[in-house]
C-alpha positions, 0 to 999 in steps of 0.5 A: 500500500502507499504510505506517506513515509516509511518507518521500521516496525520489523519485529513489532506486534501490533493490536488494532481493536475495531480493525474491521472498520473503515479507518482501523482497517487502514491503520492495520494495513499501514502498520503491516506495510511498515513491518509489524505483525498485526492482530486485527481484532473485531467483534465481527470475526468475518470483518477481521478476516477480510482485512487480515486476508487483504494484508497477507495477500499484500505480503504482510503478516496479520491474523484475524482475532474475535474480541469484544472490547467490553468483555475482559475475558474475551480480550484475555482470550484474544491476547492468548491467541495473539501470543500463540499465533504471532509469537510474542508480546504486544508492542503497539496497541491501537484502541480503535473500537467505538461508535455511536448508537441511535439510543444516545441521539436526539432527533433534532439539533435544538430543543424547541418549545413545541417539542418540550410541550408536545413532542410528536410521535417518533421524536426523541428529545433530550428528556426522552434519551434512553439511559441504557443507550447512553450507557452503551455508547459511553461504555463502548468508547470509554470502557472499550479503550480502558479494558484492552489497555488493562489486558495488553499494557502490562506486558507492553511495559517489558518491551522496547518503546511501547506505544498506545494510540487511542482514537478520540474524535473532534467531538471531544473538542466541540460536542456536535448536536444530536449526539451527547453520549458519543461526544461525552464518551470521546471527551472521556477518551481524550482525558483518559489518554492524558491520564494514562500518559502520566500514569505509564510514563515511569514504565516507558509506555507512551500514550497519545490519541488521534482525533479524526475530523469528518470521514465517511465510514460505514457507521455515519454514511447514512447521516452524511450521504443521501441514497443518490450520493448527494450531501445531506444538510448535516454534511453541508454544515460540516463542510461549511465549517471545514476550511479545507472544504472536504471530508477526510480520506483514510490516507489523511490519518496515516502520517499521524499514526505512523509518526506517533508509532515511531519512537524515533520520530515522536519519542518525547511526544506523550499525552497529546490528542492530535486533531486531523480535521481539515481545520474544523477545530480552528474555525470559529464560523466567521 
């Protein structure tokens, strides 16, 4: 695959959670193309198998691993499988699993007096949000970062230049309308990244995060694109507030990923959350 620049990860073992998704699959491919042996972990084994197959057909080393990031026993089983099949301890952990859920989403961007007094059928206001849905979204993103770190980081402390990269979001800087659960969860991931960086510094594990801007993925495609491929009103608002006036491409994330992974390039970078957003966070709207 095409990489923005070369780094040497020969002999390293990398774990990518959520590796069957659009963005994390590309992370897995980039790490493998840089020489790492990659465990593509996903709740959906078939999705992990597809990505691992593509990597091996391209000359890399990868295995698919079924893993539920909300189940510590599942993660421990995944760790044991990785040890057995890749022959060593993990050096790189990409905590990429996450996502939103409609149960943590309001129907409208703003609360109106009409909705407050007499909400129409099928309209979810802030007051109608399902606590179970909020809990699921928060757990998927925050606990889905914490638990894999608990399972894999202990052994990483014994390695050379171990690295953890969490996947945050622009929502952690500027909460988007309609999705309070996801915004709050990603803010927690960013805060946790800084906490972990401090906590793990004495044992040599660097922890940073990437905060992608707006990328079209399987999860958000229906929100951003109409069936005919045209932009939804929400997409138009996003692009109007993105100075580069486009959605990100998966390739746009790889330079930051590789830089943070390479201790020779970023060995003194620790506890940062890096936006890759086309200028969205810098733009005030005027």
